[in-house]
KOLGU-474455 format. One record per atom (N, C-alpha, C): residue in three letters; z, y, x. Coordinates in steps of 0.05 Angstrom, whole numbers, plus 5000, padded with zeros to 4 digits. Example, Ala and Ser with C-alpha at 12.3 -4.5 7.8 and 13.67 -1.06 7.14 Angstrom:
ALA515648865264ALA515649105246ALA515649345264SER514249555257SER514349795273SER515750015258
// end
This chain:
UNK589517853005UNK591417893026UNK594217943015UNK596217833028UNK598917883019UNK600218063040UNK601518273032UNK602818463050UNK605818403051UNK607118523071UNK610018503072UNK611118613046UNK613118473034UNK614018563007UNK615118843006UNK616118953029UNK617219223029UNK615019433032UNK612519333037UNK610319523039UNK609319553068UNK606919663072UNK605819683099UNK607119913115UNK607619863140UNK608520063158UNK607420003186UNK605620163196UNK604220103221UNK605020293243UNK606120183265UNK606920353287UNK608820573280UNK610620523261UNK612620713251UNK611420943235UNK608820923229UNK607521133212UNK606421003187UNK607021113165UNK606021003140UNK603221103135UNK601520933122UNK598921033114UNK599121233091UNK597021363083UNK597121553061UNK598221413036UNK599921543021UNK601121402998UNK599121312978UNK599521062968UNK597720952948UNK598021082921UNK600121262918UNK600521402893UNK598321612888UNK596721682909UNK594721882906UNK596022162903UNK594422352893UNK595522622889UNK597322632865UNK599322812866UNK601122832843UNK599622922818UNK600222812795UNK599022902770UNK600023182763UNK598523312746UNK599223582738UNK601823582721UNK602223372706UNK604623342689UNK606023082696UNK608323092709UNK609722852718UNK610922702694UNK611122832671UNK612322692648UNK610322612627UNK607722632633UNK605722572614UNK605822272606UNK605122222581UNK605021952570UNK602221882563UNK600821742581UNK598021662576UNK597921472552UNK596321532532UNK596321372507UNK595321092511UNK593821032533UNK592920762538UNK595220592550UNK597120722563UNK599220572577UNK601720542561UNK602520762547UNK605020762533UNK604820672504UNK607020582492UNK606920482464UNK605820702445UNK604720612424UNK603420792405UNK605421002393UNK607920932392UNK609921122381UNK611121302402UNK610521272427UNK611821422448UNK611221722445UNK613421882445UNK613222172443UNK615322302460UNK614722552468UNK616822722480UNK617822912458UNK620422902454UNK621723092435UNK623823252450UNK623323512453UNK625023682469UNK625423562497UNK623223452507UNK623223352534UNK624023062537UNK625422952517UNK626422672519UNK624422482507UNK624122252519UNK622422042509UNK623621912484UNK621921902463UNK622721762439UNK620821522435UNK621921292427UNK620321052421UNK621020952393UNK618920922377UNK619420832350UNK621221022335UNK621121282342UNK622821482329UNK625721492339UNK626321342360UNK629121342371UNK629121472398UNK631021652404UNK631221762431UNK632321562450UNK631321552474UNK632021352493UNK634921372502UNK636021612503UNK638821642510UNK640721502490UNK640021522465UNK641521382444UNK641321082447UNK638920992452UNK638520702456UNK640120602480UNK640020752502UNK641520672526UNK644520682522UNK645520882508UNK648420892503UNK649320662485UNK647720592465UNK648420382446UNK648220102458UNK646020062473UNK645419792482UNK645719742512UNK646219962527UNK646419932556UNK643719912569UNK643719912596UNK641319872612UNK641819662633UNK639819522642UNK636919532634UNK636619452605UNK634519552593UNK634019492565UNK631019482559UNK630119262546UNK627419252537UNK627219372509UNK625519572506UNK625219702480UNK622419632470UNK622219482448UNK619719382437UNK619019552412UNK616619672413UNK615619822391UNK614319622371UNK615719572349UNK614719372330UNK612019442319UNK611719702313UNK609119792301UNK606819742321UNK607319792346UNK605319742367UNK604619452368UNK606619282371UNK606218992373UNK604618882349UNK605518942325UNK604218832302UNK601518962297UNK601219222305UNK598619352303UNK596519222320UNK597319152345UNK595419022363UNK594718732353UNK596718602342UNK596118332330UNK594118362307UNK594418572291UNK592618622269UNK589818692279UNK589718842301UNK587118922313UNK585518672321UNK586918482334UNK585518232342UNK584718062317UNK586518052297UNK585817902273UNK583418012259UNK583218282259UNK580918412246UNK578418372262UNK578618412289UNK576218382306UNK575118092305UNK576917902304UNK576117622304UNK576317492276UNK575717652256UNK575717552229UNK574017302227UNK575117092215UNK573716832213UNK574316652236UNK575616752257UNK576516592280UNK579516562279UNK580616402297UNK583516362299UNK584616522323UNK586416702318UNK587716852339UNK590416722345UNK590716612369UNK593116472377UNK594816662395UNK597116732386UNK598916892403UNK600016712425UNK599716792450UNK600716632473UNK603616682477UNK605316492469UNK608216542468UNK609416572496UNK608016492517UNK609116522544UNK609316822551UNK607816992538UNK608017282544UNK610817382536UNK611717322512UNK614417382503UNK614817252476UNK616917092474UNK617416952449UNK620416962444UNK621117022420UNK623816992409UNK623416932379UNK625616882365UNK625416812337UNK624117022321UNK624717282326UNK623617492310UNK620617522314UNK619817502340UNK616917512346UNK615417282332UNK616517052333UNK615216822320UNK614916882290UNK616917002278UNK616617062249UNK614617282244UNK614517482261UNK612417692258UNK609617562259UNK609217402280UNK606617272283UNK605917102259UNK607916952250UNK607416782226UNK606716952202UNK608317152197UNK607817322174UNK605117462175UNK604217532199UNK601617672202UNK599217482203UNK599717222199UNK597517032196UNK596316922221UNK597516982244UNK596416882269UNK597316602275UNK595916472294UNK596816222305UNK598516272330UNK599516052342UNK601316082365UNK600815862385UNK600815942411UNK600715742432UNK603415712445UNK604215462449UNK606615402464UNK605915262490UNK607315322512UNK606715202538UNK608815012547UNK610814952530UNK612914762537UNK614114662511UNK615614452513UNK617014342489UNK619014542479UNK620314692497UNK622314892488UNK621015132474UNK618715222484UNK617315432469UNK616515332441UNK615615082440UNK615014962414UNK617514952396UNK619714872408UNK622214842393UNK623115112381UNK622815332397UNK623515592388UNK621815672364UNK619215622366UNK617415692344UNK618115532319UNK618515272322UNK619215112298UNK621915192286UNK623815252303UNK626415332293UNK626315602278UNK624415772286UNK624016022272UNK622515992246UNK621615752240UNK620115702216UNK617115742218UNK616015752242UNK613215792246UNK611715542235UNK609515582220UNK608115342210UNK607015162232UNK607814912232UNK607014732254UNK604014702256UNK602614712234UNK599714662234UNK598214902248UNK599615122253UNK598315342267UNK599315372296UNK600315152307UNK601315152335UNK599614972352UNK599015062376UNK597714892396UNK599614862420UNK599714622432UNK601514572455UNK599814542480UNK600314722500UNK599014712526UNK600814582546UNK599814562571UNK601514472593UNK600114262610UNK600414282636UNK599114092654UNK600713842659UNK603313842650UNK605013612655UNK606913572632UNK605813532608UNK607413492584UNK609013232586UNK611513242581UNK613213002582UNK612812842557UNK613912592558UNK613912432534UNK615412562512UNK617612682518UNK619312822498UNK617713042485UNK616313212501UNK614813432491UNK612513342473UNK611113132482UNK608913032466UNK609912912440UNK612212772441UNK613312652416UNK614212862397UNK615313082407UNK616013312389UNK613613422375UNK611413452391UNK608913562379UNK607813372358UNK607813112363UNK606712912344UNK608412902319UNK611112892323UNK612912872300UNK612713122282UNK612413362295UNK612313612280UNK609613652266UNK607613502274UNK605013532262UNK603613792269UNK603813872295UNK602614132303UNK599514112301UNK598314352302UNK595414362297UNK593814222319UNK594414282344UNK592914162366UNK594714102390UNK594213882404UNK595213842431UNK592813892449UNK593214082468UNK591014152487UNK591313962511UNK589613752511UNK589913542531UNK588913642558UNK590513582579UNK590013692605UNK589513492627UNK589913232622UNK589513022642UNK589112752630UNK588012562646UNK587712292636UNK590512162632UNK592412232649UNK595112122645UNK596212202618UNK595612452610UNK596612552584UNK595412392561UNK592912332563UNK591612162542UNK593111892540UNK593711782564UNK595111522564UNK597811542550UNK599211772554UNK601811812542UNK601611852512UNK599511992504UNK599312082476UNK598311862457UNK596611682467UNK595411482449UNK597511312435UNK599511192449UNK601511032435UNK603011182413UNK603611432418UNK605011592398UNK603211642374UNK600711702379UNK598811742357UNK598411492341UNK598211262355UNK597911002340UNK600410952322UNK602811012333UNK605210972317UNK605211152293UNK604211392296UNK604111572273UNK602111462252UNK599811362260UNK597911252241UNK599011002227UNK600410842242UNK601610602230UNK603710672209UNK604910902212UNK606911002193UNK605611152170UNK602911152169UNK601511282147UNK600611562153UNK600911652178UNK600011922185UNK597111942194UNK596312182199UNK593512222207UNK593212222238UNK590812192248UNK590412212277UNK591412472288UNK592212472314UNK593112712327UNK590712872336UNK590613122328UNK588413302335UNK588813422363UNK586713402379UNK586913492407UNK584513672414UNK584913842434UNK582813992447UNK582713892476UNK580413882488UNK580113822517UNK580114082532UNK582014122550UNK582014362567UNK579914322589UNK578014502591UNK575814472609UNK575914682631UNK575714592656UNK575614782678UNK572714842684UNK571815082678UNK569015142678UNK567915252704UNK569615292724UNK568615392750UNK568015682751UNK569215842732UNK569016132733UNK571516242745UNK571416382767UNK573716502779UNK573916792771UNK575816862754UNK576017132744UNK576717322766UNK575817572764UNK576417772784UNK579217882780UNK581117722789UNK583917792785UNK585517682808UNK588117702807UNK589817592829UNK589417292830UNK589417182855UNK588916892858UNK591016722844UNK593416822839UNK595516662827UNK595116642797UNK593516812784UNK593216802755UNK590316762747UNK588616672766UNK585816592760UNK585816292758UNK585216192734UNK585815912728UNK583515732722UNK581015822725UNK578715662718UNK577115572741UNK577815652766UNK576315542789UNK577115252793UNK575715112810UNK576014822811UNK578614732824UNK579514862845UNK581814762860UNK584414872849UNK585214762826UNK587714842814UNK588614632794UNK591014662783UNK592214442769UNK591414402740UNK590014592728UNK589514582699UNK586814452693UNK586814292672UNK584414212659UNK582713992672UNK580513932658UNK578513732667UNK576113882678UNK575213812701UNK573013952714UNK570413892699UNK568914112694UNK566314082682UNK564313992703UNK564614092728UNK562714032749UNK562713742757UNK565013612757UNK565213332766UNK564613132743UNK564413232719UNK563913052696UNK566412952683UNK568813032694UNK571312942682UNK571713042653UNK570813282648UNK571113392621UNK569613232601UNK567113152607UNK565612992589UNK566812712586UNK567712592608UNK569012332607UNK571412342589UNK573112552592UNK575512572575UNK574712602546UNK572712762540UNK571912802512UNK570912542500UNK569412392515UNK568312132504UNK570611942500UNK572511942518UNK574811752515UNK576411822490UNK577012072486UNK578512162462UNK577012082437UNK574512132436UNK572912062412UNK573111762406UNK573311602427UNK573411312423UNK576211202416UNK578111382417UNK580911302409UNK581311362379UNK581611152363UNK581811202334UNK584211362325UNK586311362342UNK588711512335UNK588611802343UNK586511882357UNK586112162365UNK583712282352UNK583812532346UNK581612672335UNK580812902353UNK578412892365UNK577513112382UNK576513342366UNK578213552363UNK577413782346UNK575513962361UNK575813982388UNK574014162402UNK574814192431UNK573914402444UNK574314452472UNK575914712476UNK577214722499UNK578714962507UNK578015042535UNK578015312539UNK577415422566UNK579215662569UNK580115712594UNK581715952600UNK581016022629UNK580116272634UNK579216332661UNK581016512677UNK583316602665UNK585116762681UNK586516972664UNK587717172677UNK589217372663UNK588617652673UNK589217852656UNK588918132664UNK586018192672UNK584118112655UNK581218142660UNK580118372644UNK578618552657UNK577418782643UNK574518742637UNK573218562652UNK570318522650UNK569718282632UNK568118312611UNK567518092593UNK565517892605UNK564417952628UNK562317782639UNK563417502644UNK565917482654UNK567117222659UNK567417052634UNK568217182612UNK568517042587UNK565816952577UNK563817112580UNK561117042571UNK560016812587UNK560416812614UNK559516582630UNK561016332623UNK563716352618UNK565216122610UNK564216012583UNK563716192564UNK562716102538UNK560115952541UNK558316052558UNK555715912563UNK556215632572UNK558115592591UNK558515322602UNK559915142583UNK561815242567UNK563315072549UNK561414982526UNK559815162516UNK557815092496UNK555914882507UNK555314902532UNK553614692544UNK555014422543UNK557614412547UNK559114162544UNK559114062515UNK559214242496UNK559014162468UNK556414002464UNK554214102477UNK551713962475UNK551713692489UNK553013672512UNK553213412526UNK554813212509UNK557013312497UNK558613132480UNK556913032456UNK555413202444UNK553713132421UNK551612932430UNK550512972453UNK548412792463UNK549512522469UNK552012512481UNK553112262489UNK554312102466UNK555312232445UNK556812092424UNK555812152396UNK554112352393UNK553212432366UNK555212602351UNK557612652363UNK559612822350UNK559013112353UNK559513262331UNK559313552331UNK562113662329UNK563113792351UNK565813892351UNK566014152337UNK568214192322UNK568314412304UNK569714662315UNK571014642338UNK572614872348UNK572114922377UNK572015182384UNK571715262412UNK573715482418UNK575715412434UNK577815602441UNK577215712469UNK576615972470UNK575816102495UNK578116232509UNK580516172502UNK582916262517UNK583416562514UNK584816662533UNK585616942533UNK585117072559UNK587117222568UNK586717372594UNK585717652591UNK585717752566UNK584718032562UNK586618222574UNK585618402591UNK587318582606UNK588418812589UNK590518932600UNK591719172587UNK591919392608UNK592419632599UNK592719862618UNK595619882627UNK596019822653UNK598619872665UNK598720152678UNK596320252685UNK596120512698UNK594020672683UNK594120942684UNK592121102670UNK589221042677UNK588720942701UNK585920892709UNK584920622699UNK586620452688UNK585820192678UNK584120232653UNK582120062649UNK580220092627UNK579719822614UNK581619732597UNK581219472584UNK579119482562UNK577919252557UNK576019242534UNK577619222508UNK576319322487UNK577619312461UNK577219042448UNK579018962429UNK578718712415UNK575918692402UNK575018912390UNK572318912377UNK570118842397UNK570218972420UNK568118922440UNK568018632450UNK570418532456UNK570418252467UNK569618062445UNK570418112420UNK569717932398UNK566717932394UNK565518172394UNK562618192389UNK561118042411UNK561918082436UNK560417962458UNK560717652458UNK563117562452UNK563517272452UNK561917142429UNK562017262406UNK560517152383UNK557517142389UNK556517352402UNK553617362408UNK552917142428UNK554517102449UNK553816902469UNK554016622457UNK556116562442UNK556416292430UNK554216232411UNK553516432394UNK551416382374UNK548716332388UNK548116482409UNK545616442423UNK545516172437UNK547716092450UNK547815832464UNK547615602444UNK549015622422UNK548815402402UNK546015382390UNK544715612385UNK542015602375UNK540115472394UNK540515522420UNK538815392441UNK539115092441UNK541515002434UNK542114712435UNK541914582407UNK541114742387UNK540814642360UNK543514532349UNK545614682355UNK548314602346UNK549314812327UNK551014732307UNK552314932290UNK554315092307UNK554815342299UNK556715502314UNK559515402307UNK561115332327UNK563815242321UNK565715472313UNK567915402302UNK570015602296UNK571215692322UNK571315952327UNK572316062352UNK575416102350UNK576616092373UNK579416152376UNK579816302402UNK581716482402UNK582516632427UNK585516652428UNK586516722452UNK589416722458UNK590316982470UNK590417202456UNK591217462467UNK594317492467UNK595617392488UNK598517422490UNK599217692501UNK598517742526UNK599117992540UNK598018232524UNK595618202514UNK594318432500UNK595718512475UNK597318332463UNK598918402440UNK601718492448UNK603018342466UNK605818402472UNK606218612494UNK604318632513UNK604718792536UNK605119092532UNK603319232519UNK603419522519UNK605719642502UNK606819492484UNK608719612465UNK611619602474UNK612219502497UNK614919482506UNK615319652532UNK617619792533UNK618419952555UNK621119862565UNK621519852591UNK624119792602UNK625520042611UNK627920082601UNK629620312608UNK631620222630UNK631720392650UNK633720342672UNK635320602676UNK637620572687UNK639120812697UNK638920822727UNK638421062737UNK638321102766UNK641121102778UNK641320962800UNK643820962815UNK643521112841UNK642920972863UNK642721092889UNK639821202893UNK639721432906UNK637121542915UNK637321582945UNK635521462960UNK635621462989UNK633021573000UNK632921813011UNK630521903025UNK630221763052UNK627821653056UNK627221513081UNK624921653095UNK625421733120UNK623321863136UNK621421653147UNK618821683142UNK616921493150UNK615521563176UNK615721803185UNK614321903208UNK613222173203UNK611522263219UNK610422533216UNK607922533199UNK607722723181UNK605322753166UNK603522963179UNK602123113164UNK600323313175UNK601823533190UNK600723613213UNK601923813230UNK604823763237UNK605523513240UNK608123443249UNK610323443228UNK609623513203UNK611723523182UNK612623233176UNK615223193172UNK616222923167UNK615222823139UNK614422573139UNK613622453113UNK615922293103UNK616722343078UNK619122223066UNK618422083041UNK619521843038UNK619321703012UNK622221673002UNK622521732976UNK625121702963UNK625321422951UNK627221262960UNK627721002947UNK629621052924UNK628621022900UNK630121072876UNK631020802865UNK633620752867UNK634720492859UNK635620502830UNK635020292815UNK635820272787UNK637520022783UNK638620002759UNK640619792754UNK639519522745UNK636919482750UNK635719222745UNK634119142770UNK631719032765UNK630018972788UNK628418712783UNK628118562805UNK626418322803UNK627518112785UNK630018122777UNK631117932757UNK630017982729UNK629218232724UNK628118282697UNK625118352699UNK624018392723UNK621118432726UNK620318332754UNK619618082755UNK618817952780UNK615818002787UNK614318122769UNK611418132772UNK610418292796UNK611818512802UNK610918662826UNK611218492851UNK613418362854UNK613818192878UNK612017942877UNK611617832854UNK610117582852UNK607117612852UNK606117822838UNK603317852834UNK602118112846UNK603818262861UNK603018532869UNK602218702845UNK603618662822UNK602918802798UNK603619102801UNK602119262787UNK602519552788UNK603619652761UNK605519832763UNK606719952739UNK606920252743UNK607420392722UNK608020672723UNK610620722708UNK611920942715UNK614421012700UNK614721312699UNK616521402682UNK617021692680UNK620021732678UNK620921972685UNK623622062678UNK623722092648UNK625721952636UNK625621912607UNK627522082591UNK629822152603UNK631822292587UNK631422592587UNK629422692602UNK628822982603UNK626223022617UNK625123262616UNK622923342633UNK623923522655UNK622223582674UNK623123742696UNK620723892707UNK621324142716UNK619324312729UNK619524292760UNK621324122770UNK621624092799UNK619023992811UNK618524062836UNK616123962850UNK616223662853UNK613823532855UNK613723242857UNK614823132884UNK615922892883UNK616822752907UNK615722472906UNK614822382930UNK613822112932UNK616121912930UNK616021722912UNK618221542906UNK617321252906UNK619221082911UNK618920792906UNK621220702890UNK620720592866UNK622820512848UNK623520222855UNK626020172862UNK626919912871UNK629319822855UNK629819562856UNK632019452842UNK634519432859UNK636519292849UNK639019272863UNK639518992876UNK637418832878UNK637718572889UNK637618572919UNK638718362931UNK638818332960UNK636218222971UNK634018372966UNK631418302975UNK629818562981UNK628518573004UNK626818803010UNK624418812992UNK623618592981UNK621418582962UNK622118642934UNK624618722929UNK625518792902UNK624419062894UNK621819082888UNK620519332882UNK619419312853UNK619819522838UNK618819542811UNK616219702810UNK616319942821UNK613920112823UNK613620192852UNK611520112864UNK611320142894UNK611120422903UNK609320582891UNK609020862899UNK608221022875UNK609721242870UNK609021422849UNK610421682854UNK609721882838UNK610922152840UNK612822192817UNK615222272824UNK617322342805UNK618222632812UNK619522762792UNK620623022799UNK622723002821UNK622723192839UNK624423182863UNK627423212855UNK628023282830UNK630823322823UNK631923082808UNK630522852808UNK631722612795UNK634322552809UNK636322452794UNK638922412805UNK640322182791UNK642422082803UNK643921862790UNK644821942762UNK644521752744UNK645121792715UNK642621852699UNK640421932712UNK637921972697UNK636921702688UNK635221702667UNK633921462657UNK631021462667UNK630121232676UNK627321182681UNK626220982660UNK623821032651UNK622420842633UNK620020732646UNK619820472649UNK617520332660UNK615820232637UNK613220302638UNK611420242615UNK610319962617UNK609419852595UNK607819612592UNK609219362604UNK611719332597UNK613319102607UNK613718892586UNK612118892565UNK612618702543UNK611718412549UNK609918382567UNK608918112573UNK610018012600UNK611217782599UNK612117622622UNK614617732636UNK615517972630UNK617918072644UNK620517942634UNK621017962608UNK623417822597UNK623017512600UNK620517422595UNK620017132596UNK620617012624UNK620117162645UNK620417062672UNK623117162684UNK624817282668UNK627317392679UNK629117162689UNK630917232708UNK632617042720UNK635417162723UNK637217002734UNK639917092740UNK640317122770UNK638217192784UNK638517232813UNK640717432819UNK642317372839UNK644717532846UNK646617552822UNK646417362804UNK648017352779UNK647817612762UNK645517742764UNK645017952744UNK644417812717UNK644817952696UNK644617842669UNK642017932656UNK640917752639UNK638417822626UNK638918042605UNK637218242606UNK637618472587UNK637018392558UNK637918562540UNK637218522512UNK634418632506UNK633418552483UNK630918662472UNK631518792445UNK630819042443UNK631319202419UNK628619282407UNK628219212382UNK625719292368UNK626219552353UNK624419742357UNK624720002344UNK622320052325UNK622920182303UNK620820252284UNK621920452264UNK620420672260UNK621120872239UNK624020962242UNK624921012267UNK627521112271UNK629820912270UNK629220662266UNK631220452265UNK630920272290UNK633220172300UNK633220002323UNK634719742316UNK633519512322UNK634619252316UNK634619082341UNK636918982348UNK637118802372UNK636018532364UNK633818442376UNK632618182369UNK633317972390UNK634118052414UNK635317872434UNK637718012446UNK640017892444UNK642418032454UNK642618022484UNK644218192496UNK644618192524UNK646217942532UNK645317812553UNK646817582564UNK649417682575UNK651417512574UNK654117592584UNK654917392607UNK656917472622UNK657917292643UNK659017042631UNK660117062607UNK661216822594UNK658916622588UNK656616732581UNK654316552577UNK653716402603UNK653716542625UNK653116412651UNK655416222659UNK657916312655UNK660216142662UNK660115882646UNK659115892622UNK659115652605UNK657515422617UNK655615482635UNK654015272647UNK655215172674UNK657415292682UNK658615232708UNK661015042704UNK660914812718UNK663014612713UNK665814712720UNK666014902738UNK668615012746UNK669415252729UNK667415422722UNK668015682709UNK668015672679UNK667015452667UNK666815442638UNK669515492625UNK669515682606UNK671915742591UNK673715952604UNK673116032629UNK674716242642UNK673816512635UNK675616702633UNK674716982626UNK673317112650UNK671517292644UNK670317452665UNK672317642677UNK672317682703UNK674317852716UNK674418132705UNK672118252699UNK672018532690UNK669918572670UNK670618662646UNK668518722626UNK666618932634UNK667419112653UNK665519322662UNK663219202677UNK663618982691UNK661418852705UNK659618702685UNK660918592665UNK659418422646UNK657718592627UNK658718822618UNK657318972597UNK658119262600UNK656219452602UNK656919732604UNK658519822580UNK660619972586UNK662420072564UNK660820262546UNK661420272520UNK660020442502UNK660120732510UNK662420822522UNK662621102529UNK661321172556UNK660120972569UNK658821022594UNK656721242592UNK656821452608UNK655021682604UNK652221642614UNK650921422607UNK648321352616UNK646321552604UNK644621662621UNK642521842611UNK643522092598UNK646022172603UNK647122392588UNK646122662598UNK645022672622UNK644222932632UNK641923042616UNK641923302610UNK639823422594UNK638823672608
// end
């Protein structure tokens, strides 16, 4: 069900708040939700050894703060758990030049979902042979870039794509190159228990070849019969933000079954099985994601058993943990502006029920996920702690949309005020990647922190960047630098 973006209100009376009862400590940092380096020091949130007030004064707000140790530590956790398999970082979660270099240095592979993601990775020096290109509608230009760069795999998604790819692959072979290595993306009919917009393996959707209709087998046979293409294996992806491994296990069972069908039809033994990603993370303290070790152990067990039953060798496994690597280690810092108490009606014994709308200096332009997916987040007062009693709050952005909500319902100290800093946890995946210039707000910078040092890895967008794309405004100065970039002396988060 989809609700009104501003939230439910029935007969002028609000239902009980979805925030539940106030926690004992409004400033607590749950270790599952917050970056591994997150600490309170004299009441102030520190990330990577840096106080958030210093980060906000130096870089302005909104600001994405990425804990490098957390990011790379989670990448290492997956590499260790899936030792002997290929761990592909899903670049759609968050990609920039520095992230591409971290992933390359740490020995992981990388998935690109567009020609431009591929171009970013290649420009950063990422090894082409460790890149796979996804996408349901790859253009001729994108496919040619992949072929010319010699990437590891093209994940084929349609018969049209095979038609586009074959002439390029033939031209490469005629020039003395090798066949283009591909995976067949298979729609296995497993609908993950997640939001309908991010469940991607049920039949009625745009990705992949259906296993149920036989299209997946037909595509595999066709690729095998094309001398300029090499069918390296199969690919499956069942959705995102999944906590239960049962869906992955069921998908593995069905994809291995397709390996058997391909072997029976052609005699080919495929060497790779990519089971995709979708591993969930903790956005809220009650979330309970599986560990890399648990999911690796269960997938290996299922694949080994299914291959044994079909008398097939176990293929090399691959997985794509994008969100699970990038998501937990990044926090978004905002400055509070307007606070508006809104009376919702009478609570118990006629007492008025009030929700405080806490407005911050960003919003759906830097985090569309609450509005798009009904995503849930938590946040804390970051520049200080408070002993004030809890107040029911809704954290909203500054956009001209009633659905511009960042955190729908939560408890904050009742003395929060303009100038305070809020930190929203677990914003490392899809927030910066999906950011926009709605209402001409500017994309925030990304600052990596580690061991007390802060490095800007993506700079803040400026109005001049935006003007440069406008046929009338290109080359004109911005009317006011205060609108374009917070002044260094701006007292953001200064209250203590």
